[in-house]
C-alpha positions as CSV (number, residue, x, y, z in Angstrom):
1,M,97.5,-120.7,103.8
2,S,101.0,-119.4,104.1
3,L,101.6,-116.0,102.5
4,T,104.5,-113.6,102.8
5,R,104.1,-109.9,103.4
6,E,104.7,-109.4,99.7
7,D,102.0,-111.9,98.8
8,V,99.5,-110.1,101.0
9,F,100.3,-106.8,99.3
10,A,99.9,-108.4,95.9
11,R,96.5,-109.8,96.9
12,L,95.4,-106.4,98.4
13,T,96.4,-104.3,95.3
14,P,93.4,-105.4,93.1
15,L,91.1,-105.1,96.1
16,F,92.1,-101.6,96.8
17,R,92.0,-100.6,93.1
18,D,88.5,-102.1,92.8
19,T,87.2,-100.6,96.1
20,F,88.5,-97.1,95.4
21,D,88.0,-97.2,91.6
22,D,91.7,-96.2,91.0
23,D,93.7,-98.4,88.7
24,D,96.9,-96.7,89.7
25,L,96.5,-97.1,93.5
26,V,99.2,-99.2,95.2
27,P,98.8,-100.0,98.8
28,T,102.0,-99.4,100.8
29,E,103.0,-99.8,104.4
30,D,102.2,-96.2,105.3
31,L,99.1,-95.7,103.2
32,S,96.1,-94.6,105.3
33,A,92.6,-93.4,104.8
34,H,93.9,-89.8,104.9
35,D,95.9,-90.5,101.7
36,V,93.0,-91.7,99.6
37,E,90.2,-89.2,98.9
38,E,87.6,-91.8,98.3
39,W,88.4,-93.7,101.5
40,D,85.3,-93.0,103.7
41,S,83.4,-95.2,106.1
42,L,81.4,-97.0,103.4
43,S,84.4,-97.7,101.2
44,H,86.3,-98.9,104.3
45,I,83.5,-101.5,105.0
46,R,83.6,-102.6,101.3
47,L,87.4,-103.0,101.5
48,V,87.2,-105.0,104.7
49,V,84.5,-107.3,103.3
50,A,86.5,-107.8,100.1
51,I,89.7,-108.6,102.1
52,E,87.8,-111.1,104.3
53,G,86.2,-112.8,101.2
54,D,89.4,-113.0,99.3
55,L,91.6,-114.3,102.1
56,G,88.9,-116.3,104.0
57,I,89.4,-114.5,107.3
58,T,87.2,-112.3,109.5
59,F,88.1,-109.2,111.5
60,T,86.5,-108.0,114.7
61,T,85.5,-104.4,115.0
62,G,88.0,-103.9,117.8
63,E,90.8,-105.2,115.6
64,L,89.9,-102.8,112.8
65,A,89.4,-99.8,115.1
66,G,93.1,-99.8,116.1
67,L,94.6,-99.8,112.6
68,E,96.4,-96.7,111.5
69,N,97.7,-97.8,108.1
70,V,97.9,-100.6,105.6
71,G,101.0,-102.0,107.1
72,Q,99.2,-102.6,110.4
73,M,96.4,-104.2,108.4
74,V,98.9,-106.5,106.7
75,D,100.3,-107.4,110.2
76,L,96.8,-108.3,111.3
77,I,96.1,-110.4,108.1
78,L,99.4,-112.3,108.6
79,A,98.5,-113.1,112.2
80,K,95.1,-114.5,111.1
81,L,96.5,-116.7,108.3
């Protein structure tokens, strides 16, 4: 699968909106858990599982632990595709 950065953000948008139950949420490069009130440890797991299922990839705990924002997550996703 060959996706552009824009493609990944387009795929992530409905996953973020569903996970955080916010139809107006738009993931951006700098968005982090501190910016989304509903983003707690459980919703983080739900988001990761949704991303893995949608894109057919898997993350290690170590990979996820170092992420500071959505832009870094997109970098990781692109590296796995």
